[in-house]
Steps between C-alpha positions, in 0.01 A plus 500: 500500500793732575641450157166562329443819702847634420458413131176689448596782730826566309324501163185698569533691830874578522549532127841640418364753252157591630573489876858624526555644143840322456645430162305779332772593246488160331127478557443815295773456240448135400117490517428630153468151355366183666779282351779704660308532823465121521872453441609750761234374749628140461854618560394686814320193634810289447734749662281549802435125540874440514636806679252515785578147633878548447489831689293339770781248549757781507294694756437204734847340482738787440361854543275538802628509857581153624474343150858388507449290810514190286871568459557495876395670819771765460318635186161531670532875557592594146255726316555536127161655419672812367604289194141411410475738209832399353437127512139530390586711197792263415267204502242685286763612249626142461151367427424784261818427302389134475155605377655738245722226359211254471266751331768613256574139410150363457292814405710771328183683391381532860848597608503783245150616586575516876817694430669666798212409736606134526839572662334775701309233690815483714418850634123460488370611832227233485766227499697647785170582681404132497812403695472799734130428574591141560760615757284765665193272532716228646369218278553186705600221259678452169185362351305813588782710356478312175126538502531872561749544219279323245175667609660847504630436149158380385342816645747722306437287184126540526537876544718556195296255293176681591634849415655372179172353380312818585764720324470292185127548492503864604682596184169477318322708756440875481720609789522878556828637365645619834452153652648294220805289585607489860212716624225247431738220607542654842123548534429137407773379740338701781161354423644148487672557836169605653348184357770282649445663840156339504669164532606598852166355628596154378702429813362752750122473455462161666729599787295816570173305498642233731630772740151661515342161566743433777427840655127431488541158660717644779235767576228233518719293736555803723125555518445138591763510775342805670287397803131549455346787701241385753138587412356732755214361700215750459221277628488688828450827324219352291324358805523834677 
């Protein structure tokens, strides 16, 4: 259940684009065609799925305070968390280089269409944000970290795929001249972000209802526990 909750929450509620607005440069630049958006989105999913678990291992066994205890008790007080950014970015850059080589080898047309934005995944704030969110939210296990990496990538993929499909169709619409281009794209992105905010009730609605039910039950129990007040004997007054 924890994996399912994290999966859907990372895609719909904590979406990288619509909730935190990370990776907007690639989101806006490569979303003119669905084909290029699919290629870049798949690359982002792969990089996040690999780098987040690797960075989880680095954080838990090297970087955080006491992580080096497995080397011996004399290393228990070491704190290398100041190196988080360096090691995280190094891991991301390595994976991006691997993706770039694979795409250039097997799909030269996609490689040319993505252009400079494929190697720029290495400095994409959405990729680094996935590892930093994993660290700040203190994800407990490697499996959850892998789940979070894939689901965050899928969320970013759905965002860029949706805006690319809309931008392809909107070319045939009569958009006012001042809003053409990035203007209407920002407006649509804002509306889509508001729409994704509605998914917040997926995981919170039932909890709120159960809390209200528990509060009502507790109030009923308190009323039952109160001693009953004695009924006044007014028979004497009636006889008089």
